[in-house]
C-alpha positions, 0 to 999 in steps of 0.5 A, a space after each residue: 490660292 483661297 480655298 472654296 470655302 473662304 471664297 464662299 465665307 466671303 461672298 455670304 459676307 459680303 451678301 448680308 452686309 449688301 442686303 442690311 445696307 440696301 435694306 436700311 437704305 431703302 427705309 429711309 428713302 424709299 420712305 421719303 420718296 412716297 412722300 415726296 412722290 404724292 407731294 403734286 396730288 396733296 398740293 392739288 387737293 390742298 388747292 381746291 380745300 383752300 379755294 372753298 374755305 376762301 369763297 365760303 364753301 365751307 360744307 364742301 370742305 368739310 364734307 372733303 375733310 371728313 371723307 379724308 378721315 374716314 380713310 384715314 381711319 380705315 388706314 388705321 385699322 388696316 395698321 392694326 392688323 397688317 402693319 409692320 412698324 418694325 421696318 421704321 425701327 431705324 427711321 422713327 424718331 419718335 415713337 407714336 402714341 396712337 392710343 392718345 391720337 385714336 381717343 380723339 378721334 373715337 370722340 369726334 366720330 361720337 359727335 359727328 358720324 362718318 359721311 361717307 356712308 351717307 354718300 349715295 352715287 348713282 346707279 351707274 356711275 363709274 365708281 360705284 361698286 368700289 366706293 360701296 366697298 369702300 363704304 363697307 370699310 368705313 363703317 367697319 373701321 370706324 365702328 373698331 374705332 369707336 370700341 377701341 378707342 371710344 370712352 
């Protein structure tokens, strides 16, 4: 008969192995599932952008892309502060050279300022408060990118 200490050690080993396997499966599958999950939204947005391009509504298409870029700049500055890239250690196969990419963004933003701060929402617009906060985040994030990566 096995002693209680042996049973506890075996159970601890099983829990550790299960946790480790679960973590790595979660990282791999979680990321894949996330991108697949949002694919319908992205496909719909791309459909609208393609329609605008085909109908020569270039200004609408450019504004949409500018807003998307502003969102990605905010996401990147959030990643700099809160990101935990170690979670992706076993998922990623190529190291991303953030500095190289963000220098390109900063150079672009020097020539073409962010559009989100220029969008005016009516006083009664249901998203006004949320968009005002987003505008503030965009201004702060863009300033941060220009300061850090602008040349």
